[in-house]
N, CA, C and O atoms as CSV, one atom per row, in Angstrom:
chain,resi,resn,atom,element,x,y,z
A,1,MET,N,N,3.257,26.009,-9.558
A,1,MET,CA,C,4.197,24.911,-9.672
A,1,MET,C,C,4.871,24.705,-8.323
A,1,MET,O,O,5.287,25.658,-7.665
A,2,GLU,N,N,4.967,23.450,-7.929
A,2,GLU,CA,C,5.656,23.103,-6.697
A,2,GLU,C,C,7.092,22.701,-7.031
A,2,GLU,O,O,7.379,22.192,-8.114
A,3,ARG,N,N,7.981,22.944,-6.073
A,3,ARG,CA,C,9.395,22.672,-6.329
A,3,ARG,C,C,9.970,21.755,-5.252
A,3,ARG,O,O,9.786,21.976,-4.055
A,4,PHE,N,N,10.656,20.740,-5.705
A,4,PHE,CA,C,11.411,19.853,-4.833
A,4,PHE,C,C,12.886,20.151,-5.056
A,4,PHE,O,O,13.328,20.313,-6.193
A,5,VAL,N,N,13.650,20.222,-3.959
A,5,VAL,CA,C,15.089,20.478,-4.072
A,5,VAL,C,C,15.835,19.391,-3.299
A,5,VAL,O,O,15.570,19.152,-2.121
A,6,VAL,N,N,16.765,18.744,-3.981
A,6,VAL,CA,C,17.635,17.739,-3.375
A,6,VAL,C,C,19.010,18.385,-3.269
A,6,VAL,O,O,19.600,18.779,-4.275
A,7,THR,N,N,19.521,18.493,-2.033
A,7,THR,CA,C,20.772,19.214,-1.796
A,7,THR,C,C,21.785,18.335,-1.083
A,7,THR,O,O,21.484,17.728,-0.055
A,8,ARG,N,N,22.979,18.272,-1.633
A,8,ARG,CA,C,24.078,17.602,-0.923
A,8,ARG,C,C,24.612,18.598,0.094
A,8,ARG,O,O,25.077,19.680,-0.264
A,9,THR,N,N,24.539,18.223,1.360
A,9,THR,CA,C,24.966,19.129,2.420
A,9,THR,C,C,26.480,19.084,2.581
A,9,THR,O,O,27.156,18.229,2.008
A,10,ARG,N,N,26.990,20.006,3.358
A,10,ARG,CA,C,28.433,20.041,3.616
A,10,ARG,C,C,28.895,18.800,4.370
A,10,ARG,O,O,30.072,18.444,4.319
A,11,LYS,N,N,27.973,18.141,5.069
A,11,LYS,CA,C,28.322,16.939,5.823
A,11,LYS,C,C,28.237,15.679,4.968
A,11,LYS,O,O,28.443,14.573,5.469
A,12,GLY,N,N,27.932,15.841,3.676
A,12,GLY,CA,C,27.860,14.698,2.782
A,12,GLY,C,C,26.525,13.983,2.772
A,12,GLY,O,O,26.376,12.957,2.108
A,13,LEU,N,N,25.550,14.512,3.500
A,13,LEU,CA,C,24.206,13.947,3.487
A,13,LEU,C,C,23.390,14.614,2.393
A,13,LEU,O,O,23.831,15.599,1.801
A,14,TRP,N,N,22.206,14.086,2.122
A,14,TRP,CA,C,21.322,14.623,1.091
A,14,TRP,C,C,20.014,15.037,1.732
A,14,TRP,O,O,19.297,14.194,2.271
A,15,SER,N,N,19.689,16.321,1.685
A,15,SER,CA,C,18.418,16.795,2.229
A,15,SER,C,C,17.440,17.016,1.088
A,15,SER,O,O,17.823,17.376,-0.026
A,16,VAL,N,N,16.165,16.792,1.395
A,16,VAL,CA,C,15.109,16.962,0.406
A,16,VAL,C,C,14.092,17.946,0.959
A,16,VAL,O,O,13.586,17.781,2.068
A,17,SER,N,N,13.800,18.978,0.162
A,17,SER,CA,C,12.794,19.954,0.583
A,17,SER,C,C,11.709,20.071,-0.474
A,17,SER,O,O,11.913,19.782,-1.653
A,18,HIS,N,N,10.558,20.503,-0.007
A,18,HIS,CA,C,9.392,20.706,-0.869
A,18,HIS,C,C,8.859,22.090,-0.560
A,18,HIS,O,O,8.423,22.363,0.559
A,19,ASP,N,N,8.895,22.961,-1.554
A,19,ASP,CA,C,8.464,24.348,-1.389
A,19,ASP,C,C,9.107,25.014,-0.170
A,19,ASP,O,O,8.443,25.713,0.596
A,20,GLY,N,N,10.414,24.782,-0.006
A,20,GLY,CA,C,11.186,25.460,1.030
A,20,GLY,C,C,11.228,24.775,2.382
A,20,GLY,O,O,11.941,25.239,3.271
A,21,GLU,N,N,10.491,23.688,2.571
A,21,GLU,CA,C,10.458,22.972,3.849
A,21,GLU,C,C,11.190,21.639,3.705
A,21,GLU,O,O,10.800,20.796,2.897
A,22,THR,N,N,12.261,21.450,4.498
A,22,THR,CA,C,12.977,20.175,4.462
A,22,THR,C,C,12.097,19.097,5.076
A,22,THR,O,O,11.590,19.260,6.186
A,23,PHE,N,N,11.914,17.996,4.355
A,23,PHE,CA,C,11.079,16.927,4.898
A,23,PHE,C,C,11.829,15.620,5.108
A,23,PHE,O,O,11.286,14.696,5.712
A,24,ALA,N,N,13.068,15.520,4.625
A,24,ALA,CA,C,13.822,14.287,4.828
A,24,ALA,C,C,15.306,14.517,4.588
A,24,ALA,O,O,15.704,15.417,3.848
A,25,ILE,N,N,16.118,13.677,5.236
A,25,ILE,CA,C,17.567,13.672,5.024
A,25,ILE,C,C,17.980,12.221,4.800
A,25,ILE,O,O,17.559,11.325,5.532
A,26,PHE,N,N,18.804,12.002,3.784
A,26,PHE,CA,C,19.209,10.653,3.409
A,26,PHE,C,C,20.731,10.561,3.362
A,26,PHE,O,O,21.407,11.561,3.123
A,27,PRO,N,N,21.276,9.352,3.594
A,27,PRO,CA,C,22.727,9.179,3.537
A,27,PRO,C,C,23.273,9.087,2.117
A,27,PRO,O,O,24.464,9.313,1.899
A,28,THR,N,N,22.412,8.753,1.140
A,28,THR,CA,C,22.903,8.610,-0.232
A,28,THR,C,C,22.057,9.421,-1.205
A,28,THR,O,O,20.888,9.715,-0.957
A,29,GLU,N,N,22.684,9.769,-2.309
A,29,GLU,CA,C,21.980,10.493,-3.367
A,29,GLU,C,C,20.852,9.636,-3.947
A,29,GLU,O,O,19.768,10.141,-4.237
A,30,GLU,N,N,21.110,8.359,-4.112
A,30,GLU,CA,C,20.112,7.468,-4.700
A,30,GLU,C,C,18.830,7.437,-3.874
A,30,GLU,O,O,17.730,7.501,-4.423
A,31,GLU,N,N,18.974,7.338,-2.554
A,31,GLU,CA,C,17.792,7.323,-1.682
A,31,GLU,C,C,17.042,8.647,-1.752
A,31,GLU,O,O,15.812,8.672,-1.808
A,32,ALA,N,N,17.788,9.740,-1.750
A,32,ALA,CA,C,17.159,11.060,-1.804
A,32,ALA,C,C,16.394,11.253,-3.107
A,32,ALA,O,O,15.268,11.751,-3.104
A,33,LEU,N,N,17.005,10.857,-4.219
A,33,LEU,CA,C,16.336,11.010,-5.513
A,33,LEU,C,C,15.123,10.101,-5.621
A,33,LEU,O,O,14.092,10.508,-6.155
A,34,SER,N,N,15.230,8.888,-5.126
A,34,SER,CA,C,14.110,7.953,-5.177
A,34,SER,C,C,12.908,8.508,-4.417
A,34,SER,O,O,11.786,8.488,-4.923
A,35,ALA,N,N,13.141,9.000,-3.212
A,35,ALA,CA,C,12.052,9.570,-2.413
A,35,ALA,C,C,11.474,10.813,-3.077
A,35,ALA,O,O,10.261,11.020,-3.067
A,36,THR,N,N,12.337,11.631,-3.649
A,36,THR,CA,C,11.886,12.863,-4.295
A,36,THR,C,C,11.027,12.566,-5.515
A,36,THR,O,O,9.955,13.148,-5.679
A,37,PHE,N,N,11.492,11.665,-6.367
A,37,PHE,CA,C,10.721,11.340,-7.567
A,37,PHE,C,C,9.400,10.660,-7.215
A,37,PHE,O,O,8.399,10.872,-7.899
A,38,ALA,N,N,9.381,9.847,-6.160
A,38,ALA,CA,C,8.125,9.213,-5.741
A,38,ALA,C,C,7.121,10.266,-5.289
A,38,ALA,O,O,5.951,10.221,-5.669
A,39,ARG,N,N,7.577,11.205,-4.483
A,39,ARG,CA,C,6.664,12.247,-3.999
A,39,ARG,C,C,6.233,13.169,-5.137
A,39,ARG,O,O,5.071,13.568,-5.207
A,40,ALA,N,N,7.156,13.507,-6.019
A,40,ALA,CA,C,6.812,14.365,-7.159
A,40,ALA,C,C,5.794,13.670,-8.068
A,40,ALA,O,O,4.895,14.321,-8.601
A,41,ALA,N,N,5.929,12.366,-8.246
A,41,ALA,CA,C,4.978,11.622,-9.076
A,41,ALA,C,C,3.582,11.667,-8.468
A,41,ALA,O,O,2.592,11.777,-9.192
A,42,GLU,N,N,3.497,11.584,-7.144
A,42,GLU,CA,C,2.195,11.698,-6.475
A,42,GLU,C,C,1.556,13.050,-6.770
A,42,GLU,O,O,0.362,13.134,-7.058
A,43,ARG,N,N,2.349,14.090,-6.695
A,43,ARG,CA,C,1.826,15.443,-6.938
A,43,ARG,C,C,1.380,15.586,-8.392
A,43,ARG,O,O,0.354,16.209,-8.667
A,44,ARG,N,N,2.149,15.011,-9.329
A,44,ARG,CA,C,1.778,15.065,-10.750
A,44,ARG,C,C,0.465,14.332,-10.995
A,44,ARG,O,O,-0.380,14.802,-11.758
A,45,ARG,N,N,0.292,13.178,-10.347
A,45,ARG,CA,C,-0.965,12.438,-10.497
A,45,ARG,C,C,-2.139,13.239,-9.956
A,45,ARG,O,O,-3.277,13.051,-10.389
A,46,ALA,N,N,-1.865,14.132,-9.011
A,46,ALA,CA,C,-2.904,15.003,-8.462
A,46,ALA,C,C,-3.141,16.215,-9.364
A,46,ALA,O,O,-3.975,17.068,-9.058
A,47,GLY,N,N,-2.402,16.288,-10.483
A,47,GLY,CA,C,-2.599,17.372,-11.441
A,47,GLY,C,C,-1.783,18.620,-11.182
A,47,GLY,O,O,-2.058,19.676,-11.752
A,48,ILE,N,N,-0.782,18.506,-10.326
A,48,ILE,CA,C,0.045,19.656,-9.970
A,48,ILE,C,C,1.368,19.583,-10.729
A,48,ILE,O,O,2.012,18.534,-10.753
A,49,ASN,N,N,1.771,20.684,-11.343
A,49,ASN,CA,C,3.071,20.749,-12.014
A,49,ASN,C,C,4.171,20.813,-10.971
A,49,ASN,O,O,4.043,21.504,-9.960
A,50,VAL,N,N,5.252,20.087,-11.221
A,50,VAL,CA,C,6.372,20.064,-10.282
A,50,VAL,C,C,7.688,20.272,-11.012
A,50,VAL,O,O,7.810,20.003,-12.207
A,51,ALA,N,N,8.663,20.757,-10.264
A,51,ALA,CA,C,10.036,20.881,-10.754
A,51,ALA,C,C,10.941,20.249,-9.705
A,51,ALA,O,O,10.691,20.364,-8.505
A,52,ILE,N,N,11.995,19.581,-10.166
A,52,ILE,CA,C,12.970,18.976,-9.265
A,52,ILE,C,C,14.332,19.577,-9.573
A,52,ILE,O,O,14.766,19.617,-10.725
A,53,VAL,N,N,15.001,20.047,-8.517
A,53,VAL,CA,C,16.326,20.651,-8.643
A,53,VAL,C,C,17.292,19.840,-7.789
A,53,VAL,O,O,16.985,19.520,-6.641
A,54,VAL,N,N,18.453,19.506,-8.339
A,54,VAL,CA,C,19.499,18.815,-7.583
A,54,VAL,C,C,20.688,19.755,-7.509
A,54,VAL,O,O,21.147,20.267,-8.531
A,55,THR,N,N,21.194,19.986,-6.287
A,55,THR,CA,C,22.243,20.982,-6.103
A,55,THR,C,C,23.161,20.591,-4.948
A,55,THR,O,O,22.905,19.621,-4.235
A,56,HIS,N,N,24.213,21.350,-4.779
A,56,HIS,CA,C,25.134,21.197,-3.654
A,56,HIS,C,C,25.017,22.427,-2.779
A,56,HIS,O,O,24.776,23.529,-3.273
A,57,ALA,N,N,25.188,22.239,-1.468
A,57,ALA,CA,C,25.185,23.369,-0.551
A,57,ALA,C,C,26.357,24.280,-0.895
A,57,ALA,O,O,27.427,23.816,-1.288
A,58,LEU,N,N,26.142,25.561,-0.745
A,58,LEU,CA,C,27.220,26.517,-0.999
A,58,LEU,C,C,28.307,26.347,0.040
A,58,LEU,O,O,28.028,26.167,1.226
A,59,LYS,N,N,29.536,26.404,-0.407
A,59,LYS,CA,C,30.662,26.304,0.520
A,59,LYS,C,C,30.979,27.679,1.077
A,59,LYS,O,O,30.946,28.686,0.370
A,60,THR,N,N,31.285,27.689,2.360
A,60,THR,CA,C,31.730,28.924,2.991
A,60,THR,C,C,33.246,28.852,3.125
A,60,THR,O,O,33.807,27.758,3.065
A,61,PRO,N,N,33.925,29.981,3.306
A,61,PRO,CA,C,35.393,29.976,3.363
A,61,PRO,C,C,35.977,29.052,4.422
A,61,PRO,O,O,37.104,28.583,4.264
A,62,ASP,N,N,35.232,28.775,5.509
A,62,ASP,CA,C,35.778,27.955,6.588
A,62,ASP,C,C,35.324,26.499,6.513
A,62,ASP,O,O,35.511,25.760,7.479
A,63,THR,N,N,34.722,26.054,5.375
A,63,THR,CA,C,34.311,24.645,5.271
A,63,THR,C,C,35.070,23.949,4.174
A,63,THR,O,O,34.859,22.759,3.937
C-alpha cells in the first residue's frame, strides 16, 4: 500500500508527500487535497492500494 500525507506546516503552507518523499507544497488545503486525490486516483487505476492521511506538523515549544 502506498501512502500520501498532506501536512499543514508551521508556516501555514500545505506539503504533500508520497511514501515519505515531499513532492509539492501548496498555499491552501484545497489545492493540496485536490492534487493528492488526483495522484491517488491515478495509482488506484493502476491497481495499487493507497491511503491518504491529513495532519498538522507537530509544534515545538519555540513555535
